[in-house]
C-alpha positions as CSV (number, residue, x, y, z in Angstrom):
1,X,-56.1,12.9,-74.9
2,X,-54.6,10.6,-77.4
3,X,-51.6,8.7,-77.0
4,X,-49.8,10.9,-79.9
5,X,-51.0,13.9,-77.2
6,X,-49.1,12.1,-74.1
7,X,-46.1,11.4,-76.2
8,X,-45.7,14.6,-77.1
9,X,-46.6,16.0,-73.7
10,X,-44.0,13.8,-72.0
11,X,-41.4,14.2,-75.0
12,X,-41.1,10.3,-75.4
13,X,-38.6,8.5,-77.8
14,X,-38.5,5.6,-79.1
15,X,-36.5,2.4,-77.4
16,X,-33.7,1.4,-79.4
17,X,-33.7,-2.0,-80.8
18,X,-37.0,-2.9,-78.1
19,X,-39.6,-1.1,-79.0
20,X,-42.1,1.1,-77.0
21,X,-41.2,4.4,-76.0
22,X,-39.5,6.0,-73.0
23,X,-37.9,9.3,-71.6
24,X,-34.7,9.3,-69.7
25,X,-35.0,10.9,-66.1
26,X,-31.9,9.9,-64.4
27,X,-28.2,8.2,-65.3
28,X,-25.4,7.6,-63.1
29,X,-21.9,8.8,-63.6
30,X,-20.1,7.8,-66.8
31,X,-17.2,5.0,-66.4
32,X,-13.9,5.9,-68.1
33,X,-15.4,3.9,-71.2
34,X,-18.4,5.9,-71.4
35,X,-20.8,3.4,-69.9
36,X,-22.6,4.0,-67.1
37,X,-21.6,2.7,-63.5
38,X,-23.9,-0.4,-62.3
39,X,-25.8,0.5,-59.3
40,X,-24.8,-1.4,-56.2
41,X,-27.4,-3.4,-54.4
42,X,-27.6,-4.3,-50.6
43,X,-30.3,-7.2,-51.4
44,X,-28.7,-10.9,-52.1
């Protein structure tokens, strides 16, 4: 299997301005300004 086969199989897209490839699998609810809400963490 070639890299191109993997890219097509997983429907990967270029990462804007960073390079590389990704596939978004989840996004949190949007805020009123359209941006995703920050994830809260219990870690300090």
